[in-house]
N, C-alpha and C positions, 0 to 999 in steps of 0.2 A: 576523535576520532574517526577514523579515515572513513569514506562512502565502501568499501569494498570487505569493510568489519559491516554495514546496515547490509549488504544486501544478503540477501538468504538468506532471511529472517524472518519467521511467522510473526503474521499482526489478526489481532484477536480484535473487536468493534467491541468496545466496553456497555454502549448502548443494546447493541441484541445479541451477546455472550456466544455468536459467533466467525469461526478461523476467516479467514480476506482467504491468506494465499499466505506467497511469502513473498517478499519486496524485488521487484528486477531490477528495478531499474530507479536514475533516483534523476531530479530537473534542478539542474544546478543556474542562480542568475550567474551570469558573466564577472558583468561588474560588481558583485558582493564577495566572492565564491560564497553564495549561503547554502545551501540546500536547501529552494523551494516547497518541492512535493516529491515520495514515495509515490513506487508504480506500482500497481499488483496488476497482477493476470484475473479477469473474471471470471469467472465461473463456465463452466462448460456448455455447450447448445443440449448437449444430448444428457441427465442424470450423470454430471455432472465429467461429461467424458466427448472425445469428437473433438477436438479446441475450445475456441473460443475467439465473439469476435468482437467485444470487448473489454477497459479494461478501470482500476480503481484510479488516477491520480487522487494523491490523498494531499490537501493541505504538509507541510511540517506545522503548522501551527496547530494540527487536529489530532499531532502526538501526546499523549499524556504522557505516555513511560519509555524508559528504553533499557531491556536487560537484555544478559549476555543472549539469550534466548530468544527472546520477543517480543517485537514492540507489540506496546497496545495504547491502541486509538482511538478516539469519540467521534463520528459518525452517524450521518442518517446516514444507511449508504446508497442510498438510490437519487445522490444528490448527489455523490463522486462516482457514478457509474460509466463513462465515457464507453461509446459507439464509434470504434473506428473505421 
């Protein structure tokens, strides 16, 4: 699978049943060429609007299933939400 095929897929957390958003970027290990994590924008500031100041950085090991339209992950959301 190419990285461009992974981007823009919707991500669902099976622990909460919540839609986290769509993959916008990936972290790649330069030495091995493996995907280490996927990056998803965090929730908006006011009711999901007006941008965001955080993102989910989800390790590839937390991905349970990659389908044609969805990526299923198993995470505790607050643990992987990072502010920037």
